[in-house]
C-alpha positions in Angstrom: -93.2 171.6 97.8 -96.4 170.2 99.2 -98.7 167.0 97.8 -102.0 167.1 98.5 -104.0 164.0 98.8 -107.4 164.0 99.0 -109.0 161.1 100.1 -112.9 160.1 101.2 -113.2 160.1 104.8 -111.6 160.9 108.0 -110.6 156.8 108.9 -108.6 157.5 104.9 -106.5 160.4 106.9 -105.6 158.7 109.9 -104.9 155.5 108.5 -103.1 157.3 105.6 -101.2 159.5 108.2 -100.2 156.7 110.2 -98.9 154.5 107.4 -96.9 157.4 106.1 -95.7 159.1 109.4 -91.3 157.9 108.7 -91.8 159.3 104.8 -93.7 162.6 106.2 -91.1 163.3 109.0 -88.1 162.7 106.6 -89.7 164.9 103.9 -90.6 167.6 106.5 -86.4 167.4 106.9 -86.4 169.0 103.7 -89.2 171.4 103.6 -91.2 169.2 102.0 -94.9 167.6 102.7 -98.0 165.6 102.4 -101.2 166.8 103.5 -104.4 164.4 103.2 -107.8 165.9 102.9 -110.7 164.2 103.7 -113.7 165.3 102.0 -116.4 163.4 104.5 -117.5 160.6 101.5 -117.6 159.1 97.9 -120.6 161.8 96.6 -119.0 164.7 98.2 -115.4 163.9 96.7 -117.2 163.4 92.8 -119.0 166.4 93.9 -116.1 168.7 95.2 -113.0 167.6 93.8 -112.0 169.0 90.7 -112.5 172.5 92.6 -110.4 171.9 95.4 -107.5 170.1 93.4 -108.1 173.2 90.8 -107.3 175.6 93.5 -104.2 173.9 94.7 -102.9 173.9 91.4 -103.5 177.1 90.6 -102.1 178.5 94.0 -98.5 177.1 93.6 -96.8 176.3 90.7 -95.1 173.6 92.5 -97.4 171.5 94.7 -98.9 168.0 93.4 -102.1 167.1 93.7 -103.5 163.0 93.9 -107.4 161.9 93.8 -107.7 158.7 96.3 -111.5 157.6 96.6 -112.8 154.2 96.4 -113.3 152.8 93.8 -116.6 151.1 95.4 -119.7 151.5 95.2 -120.0 152.1 91.5 -124.1 151.4 90.3 -125.1 154.4 92.4 -122.9 156.8 90.3 -124.5 154.9 87.5 -126.9 157.7 86.4 -124.6 160.5 87.4 -122.3 163.4 85.9 -119.8 161.0 87.9 -120.7 157.5 86.4 -117.6 155.4 86.0 -117.4 151.1 86.1 -113.6 150.6 86.4 -110.7 152.2 87.8 -109.7 153.8 84.7 -113.0 155.8 84.0 -112.9 157.0 87.6 -109.6 158.2 86.9 -110.7 160.0 84.1 -113.9 161.5 86.0 -111.2 163.4 88.1 -109.1 164.2 85.5 -112.1 166.2 83.4 -113.0 167.7 86.8 -110.0 169.1 87.5 -109.5 170.3 83.6 -112.7 171.9 84.0 -112.7 173.7 87.0 -109.0 175.1 85.6 -110.5 176.9 82.4 -113.6 178.3 84.4 -113.6 179.2 88.0 -109.5 179.7 87.4 -109.5 181.4 84.4 -106.3 179.2 82.9 -105.8 179.4 79.4 -106.2 175.3 77.7 -102.3 175.7 77.6 -101.9 176.7 81.2 -104.0 174.1 82.4 -102.4 171.1 80.3 -99.2 172.4 82.7 -101.0 172.3 85.9 -102.5 169.1 84.9 -99.2 167.5 84.7 -99.1 168.0 88.7 -102.4 165.9 88.8 -102.3 162.0 89.7 -105.9 160.9 90.0 -105.8 157.7 91.5 -108.1 155.5 93.7 -108.5 152.6 96.6 -109.4 149.8 94.5 -111.9 148.6 95.6 -112.0 150.6 98.8 -109.0 152.0 101.3 -109.4 149.1 103.7 -107.0 146.8 101.1 -104.6 148.0 102.5 -105.8 146.7 105.9 -105.3 143.3 104.0 -102.3 143.9 102.4 -100.5 145.0 106.3 -101.5 141.0 107.3 -98.8 141.3 110.1 -100.1 144.1 111.4 -103.4 143.7 110.9 -102.6 140.0 113.6 -100.8 142.5 116.2 -103.9 144.6 116.3 -106.9 141.8 116.5 -104.2 140.3 119.5 -104.5 136.6 117.4 -101.8 134.2 115.5 -104.2 132.4 113.7 -104.9 132.4 110.2 -107.1 135.1 109.4 -108.9 133.8 105.9 -108.7 133.9 102.6 -108.7 137.1 99.6 -107.9 137.8 96.1 -104.0 138.7 95.5 -103.0 141.3 94.4 -105.3 142.7 97.0 -106.8 145.5 95.3 -108.6 142.8 93.1 -110.7 141.9 96.0 -113.7 143.0 94.4 -117.6 144.5 94.6 -119.3 141.5 95.3 -116.7 141.1 98.9 -115.1 144.1 98.9 -112.2 144.7 101.3 -114.4 146.6 104.1 -116.8 143.6 104.4 -113.6 141.4 104.6 -112.0 143.3 107.1 -115.3 143.8 109.0 -116.0 139.5 109.3 -112.1 139.6 109.9 -112.8 141.4 113.3 -115.8 139.7 114.4 -114.3 136.7 114.0 -110.9 136.6 114.8 -110.0 139.6 117.1 -109.3 138.8 121.1 -109.6 142.0 121.7 -112.5 143.9 119.7 -115.2 142.2 118.0 -116.3 145.7 116.0 -114.4 146.9 113.3 -114.1 150.5 113.4 -112.2 152.5 111.0 -111.3 155.7 111.9 -109.7 153.5 115.2 -109.0 150.4 113.4 -107.3 151.7 110.2 -104.6 153.9 112.0 -104.0 151.2 114.2 -103.3 148.7 112.2 -100.9 151.0 109.2 -99.3 152.2 112.5 -97.6 149.4 113.1 -96.4 148.8 109.8 -92.5 148.1 110.3 -91.4 146.8 107.1 -93.4 149.0 104.1 -91.6 147.2 101.3 -92.5 143.9 102.8 -96.5 145.3 103.0 -96.3 145.7 99.6 -95.1 142.3 98.2 -96.8 139.4 98.0 -94.9 136.3 99.2 -94.7 135.1 95.5 -93.3 138.3 94.8 -95.7 140.3 92.9 -96.9 143.9 94.3 -99.9 143.4 96.7 -101.7 146.8 95.6 -100.6 147.3 92.1 -102.7 150.9 91.8 -101.3 151.8 95.3 -97.7 151.4 94.3 -98.0 153.0 91.3 -99.1 156.6 93.3 -96.7 155.9 95.4 -93.9 155.7 92.9 -95.2 159.0 91.3 -95.3 160.7 94.1 -92.0 159.6 95.3 -90.1 160.7 91.7 -91.7 164.0 91.8 -91.1 164.8 95.8 -87.4 163.1 95.5 -87.9 161.1 98.7 -88.9 158.0 97.8 -91.4 156.4 100.7 -89.9 152.9 100.7 -88.0 150.4 98.0 -91.2 149.6 96.0 -91.6 146.5 94.7 -91.8 146.7 90.3 
């Protein structure tokens, strides 16, 4: 069994590969795996995800597919076929695209498409991928070479919203707190931070016990249950 995780860009791919390295190594010993596939950017993701996901679901009756675009930005898609206003509508856009591709280009009967859709988990990074870096505060400090307080953001970090999305917060932190580099470069710094996470359960739980990334944790729970190998002990 293989899980195909589709993301927007290369930095998302490299960051998740670094973050999930121990988990993926455990899965590999069981003959399973997680393959992370970037689709260049959000616009291309929305155009191509349905077809790519349907191809993977049709090719194997066991494989899983997860969609993980950023929720941010939203406004630029308002007048398109992929219009969405929140997490729920972005998930629905993904599901509709996959179902349409299954029944048209893959030629699935509607009942067979329903069965295949059970192996699909449309998710997202709310509001963008860098929310994981904010959740990984200890690893972020190590990467920055500082022990200072990094600033303020919302908890859960997934609620750090469109007015000041996580990537903008991270860019500001690198400008003002880093002792080693003053500009955030996502393909370099995202894997550098997430590769330093040594306690994933602690990262996914805030000091007061709340999940830092509820949407992301729900996806991890679904994927771990399907693979029979959880990434770690997840907060409730």
